C-alpha positions in Angstrom: -25.9 -212.4 30.5 -23.0 -214.1 28.9 -19.6 -212.8 29.1 -19.0 -210.8 25.9 -16.1 -208.6 26.6 -17.1 -205.2 26.8 -20.9 -205.6 26.5 -20.8 -208.0 29.9 -17.9 -209.5 31.8 -18.2 -210.3 35.7 -21.2 -208.3 36.1 -19.8 -205.0 34.4 -20.3 -203.9 30.5 -22.1 -201.8 28.1 -25.1 -204.3 28.5 -25.3 -203.9 32.0 -25.1 -199.9 31.8 -28.1 -200.4 29.1 -30.4 -202.4 31.4 -29.5 -199.5 34.0 -30.8 -197.2 31.7 -33.9 -199.4 30.7 -34.8 -199.5 34.1 -34.9 -195.9 34.7 -37.4 -195.7 31.5 -39.4 -198.4 31.9 -39.3 -198.8 36.0 -39.0 -202.6 35.1 -36.7 -204.2 37.7 -34.1 -206.7 35.9 -32.4 -209.8 37.4 -29.1 -210.4 35.9 -28.5 -214.2 35.6 -24.9 -215.4 34.2 -25.2 -218.0 31.7 -23.3 -219.8 29.1 -24.3 -218.7 25.7 -25.0 -222.4 24.7 -27.7 -222.7 27.0 -29.3 -219.1 26.4 -31.4 -220.3 23.7 -33.2 -223.3 25.1 -33.7 -221.4 28.3 -35.6 -218.5 26.3 -37.5 -221.0 24.6 -38.6 -223.0 27.9 -39.3 -219.6 29.4 -36.6 -219.9 32.2 -35.3 -216.8 31.0 -37.2 -213.5 29.6 -34.6 -211.7 27.9 -30.9 -212.6 26.3 -28.5 -209.8 25.2 -26.3 -209.5 22.1 -28.2 -212.1 20.3 -28.3 -212.8 16.5 -31.7 -213.5 14.8 -32.0 -216.7 13.0 -35.1 -217.9 11.7 -35.5 -221.3 14.0 -35.6 -218.7 16.9 -38.3 -216.5 15.8 -41.2 -219.1 16.8 -40.2 -218.3 20.4 -38.7 -215.0 20.5 -38.9 -211.3 19.3 -35.7 -209.5 18.1 -35.1 -205.7 18.9 -32.0 -204.7 16.9 -29.5 -202.3 19.1 -26.2 -202.4 17.1 -24.2 -203.8 14.5 -20.6 -205.6 14.5 -18.2 -206.7 11.7 -16.5 -210.0 12.5 -12.7 -210.2 11.8 -10.7 -213.2 11.4 -7.8 -213.7 14.0 -5.1 -216.1 13.2 -2.0 -217.4 14.7 0.5 -215.6 13.0 3.2 -217.9 13.5 1.3 -221.1 12.3 -0.6 -219.0 9.1 1.8 -216.4 8.3 0.2 -215.9 4.6 -3.3 -216.4 5.1 -5.1 -213.3 3.9 -8.9 -214.7 3.7 -11.5 -217.7 4.3 -10.6 -219.3 1.1 -6.9 -219.6 2.1 -7.6 -220.6 5.3 -9.8 -223.5 4.2 -6.7 -224.6 1.9 -4.5 -224.4 5.1 -4.3 -228.0 5.8 -5.7 -229.0 9.2 -5.6 -225.6 10.5 -8.8 -225.2 13.0 -10.9 -222.4 14.0 -12.9 -221.9 17.3 -16.7 -220.9 17.1 -19.4 -220.6 19.7 -21.7 -223.1 20.1 -25.2 -221.5 19.5 -23.6 -218.3 18.2 -24.2 -216.5 14.8 -21.4 -214.9 12.7 -23.3 -213.5 9.7 -24.6 -215.6 6.8 -21.3 -215.6 5.1 -19.4 -216.6 7.9 -21.8 -219.3 9.0 -21.6 -221.0 5.8 -17.7 -220.7 5.6 -17.7 -222.2 9.2 -20.1 -225.1 8.1 -17.8 -226.1 5.3 -15.0 -226.2 7.8 -16.8 -228.2 10.3 -17.9 -230.8 7.8 -14.0 -231.2 7.5 -13.3 -231.8 11.3 -12.0 -228.4 11.6 -14.1 -226.6 13.9 -13.7 -226.7 17.7 -16.8 -225.5 20.0 -16.7 -223.5 22.9 -19.2 -222.4 25.5 -19.0 -218.3 24.6 -17.2 -215.6 22.3 -14.6 -214.9 24.9 -13.8 -218.6 25.3 -13.1 -218.8 21.5 -10.4 -215.7 21.8 -8.7 -217.6 25.0 -8.6 -220.9 22.8 -6.7 -219.0 20.2 -4.2 -217.5 22.6 -4.0 -220.9 24.5 -2.4 -222.4 21.1 -6.0 -224.7 21.2 -6.7 -223.5 17.8 -5.3 -221.6 14.7 -7.8 -219.1 14.1 -11.2 -217.6 15.7 -13.8 -215.0 14.5 -14.2 -212.3 17.1 -15.1 -208.6 17.2 -13.1 -205.5 19.0 -15.6 -205.3 21.6 -14.3 -208.8 22.9 -11.1 -209.3 21.9 -9.8 -205.8 23.0 -10.6 -207.2 26.7 -7.7 -209.8 26.1 -5.2 -207.4 24.6 -5.5 -204.9 26.9 -4.6 -207.0 29.8 -1.6 -208.1 27.9 -2.7 -211.5 27.6 -1.2 -212.1 23.8 1.1 -214.9 24.2 1.4 -215.2 20.5 1.4 -213.0 17.8 -2.0 -212.1 16.3 -3.0 -211.3 12.7 -6.1 -209.4 12.8 -8.0 -209.7 9.3 -11.1 -208.1 7.8 -12.0 -210.7 5.4 -15.8 -210.6 4.9 -17.5 -209.0 2.0 -21.0 -209.1 3.9 -22.6 -205.9 5.6 -22.3 -205.8 9.3 -24.2 -208.1 11.6 -27.3 -206.8 13.2 -26.9 -207.8 17.0 -30.6 -207.9 18.9 -32.0 -208.2 22.2 -34.1 -211.5 22.5 -37.5 -211.4 24.1 -38.9 -214.7 25.0 -42.5 -214.8 23.6 -43.7 -216.8 26.7 -43.1 -213.5 28.6 -43.5 -210.8 25.8 -46.6 -210.4 23.6 -46.3 -208.4 20.3 -47.2 -205.2 21.8 -44.5 -205.5 24.5 -42.1 -206.0 21.9 -43.3 -203.0 19.8 -43.1 -200.9 22.9 -39.3 -202.2 23.2 -38.3 -201.3 20.1 -39.7 -197.8 20.2 -37.6 -197.6 23.4 -34.7 -198.6 21.6 -35.4 -196.6 18.6 -35.6 -193.5 20.7 -32.1 -194.1 22.3 -30.8 -194.4 19.0 -32.3 -191.0 18.1 -31.4 -189.4 21.0 -27.6 -190.5 20.9 -28.0 -192.0 24.4 -27.0 -195.4 23.4 -24.2 -194.2 21.1 -23.0 -192.2 24.5 -23.5 -195.4 26.3 -21.5 -197.7 24.4 -18.7 -194.7 24.1 -17.9 -195.5 27.6 -16.0 -198.7 26.4 -15.1 -198.2 22.9 -13.8 -195.2 20.8 -16.2 -192.7 19.7 -15.6 -193.8 16.1 -16.4 -197.4 16.8 -19.6 -196.2 19.2 -20.9 -194.4 16.0 -20.1 -197.4 14.0 -22.1 -199.8 16.1 -25.1 -197.9 16.1 -24.7 -197.3 12.4 -24.6 -193.2 12.6 -22.4 -193.7 9.2 -25.2 -195.2 7.5 -28.0 -193.2 8.4 
């Protein structure tokens, strides 16, 4: 696992609780290995780790992994309000001179934001960090002018009062929520294994256990949105 706000942080979080529940259901023993997100996908491909949490499905990864959707997120644009007081969307950010944005190496942000970030990268305005939490730290430390994040990550910092600069939080994406998956390495898991995992996660959705688990860390409305209750 990698540090990802309320999903996993220093040995605790919703992902950790999920695997305790999955252990009870499957009678499997899960050994948690803290890693950098940038290393995770290569490690799954090489068979060094069997499973990775909070992963985004990308076509080039399907050759070595199965993806089991388990929640949805909406990425928001966080900007330094002092440096960028008038930016209201990504197009205005791209016009904001040499303003820089942080992104996670190997991390997905939805097709809309991935496209925007690729344009900014071609202009030399993207700074890369090992995980999503580090991108928020970079913004708060003034290393960049903006980042993309989700409440499940940035609220961990703000709840501790670590906001030395004023932050504007903007919902600027026209795209639907991004699906987040468990990533199962094909060196360990067969197609039938993946189908069984999908059945288990779907059952946790249907019986409300996944929503209840997430509600330990976010509001009930946020938990419902994360499991797509409002859209079912």
